[in-house]
N, C-alpha and C positions, 0 to 999 in steps of 0.2 A: 679167591683165586681158584683156576682151575689148575686142575694137577696133569702132572706128567700124560704122555699117550701110555698105554701097553702094549706091547705085542704079544699076539696070545698065538697058540696054535688049534688052527679051528678040528675041526673031531665031530661026533656024533654024529645027530641032527646033518651037522651040514656037512656030513665026508661023501656027498654024490656031486654036490655042487661043486662048480670049477672055485681054485684060488686053495691056499692052504694055513696063509698067516693072516689075522686080521689082525689091525691098528686100531686099540681103542679108542676116538677124540669127537664127541658131537661137533666140535669144535673144526671140524678138519672135513666134517660132513658139508653142514649147514653153510661155511664161509670157502670152502674152495668153491668154485664149479664144475665141472664134472668138465666139459673139455679142457680144463687145465690136471683135474689129475688126469684123465688119457692117454696124456702126456710125461706123464714117470713112470721109467723104468716099472715092468713088472708090479704094473698098474689091472686086476679084476677085476672089480668090481666096488659099490658101496651095500651098506645094510645101515640101517637109521641108531646104531650105532656107533660105525668104525668105516673101515677102509679096509678093505681086503686084498693083500700079496698074493704072488706064486711063488714068491721064495724068501727064507728068514732078510736073507741079507738086503734085497730087495727094500722090506719094511722096514729095517733100519734108517737103512739110506735113508727113506721118506721122513723116520723121525730127524733125523737127523740135516731137512732139510731147509733151505731157505723158503720155499715151499709154506709150510708147515708155521716157520716162522714167523712171516710175513703176514701170513692169515692172523695166528695169534696176537699182534701187535696190531694191525689191523683192525679186530673185535674188540679187544679194548679201547686203544682210542674213540671207536667211535661210541661204546658206551658210555666212557667218561665224558663225550661230548654234549650225549642226552641226556646226562645225568645233571650236566652244568644246565642243559635248557629245561631241563623240569627246577630245576630249585631261582632262576630266576622269573618263572612261573611264578614261584608262588609267593 
């Protein structure tokens, strides 16, 4: 089972890039389209390991949002369907 998304403050080598808080969630990066992410308040950009927001409040709201919850449910459902198909082929 996937771990819960973590919110970390950006620092160090990323200080010159826009955005201050990273929500570490590979599932969000892979499953949620960029167009849908752009509609979320405070969204700045994505990385390979998460989604970056301008404030901690916006990052926390994203973690609690239905968008992330729906993406998680869709990913679990698609994995279950895929494993069911693989079992049928055996």
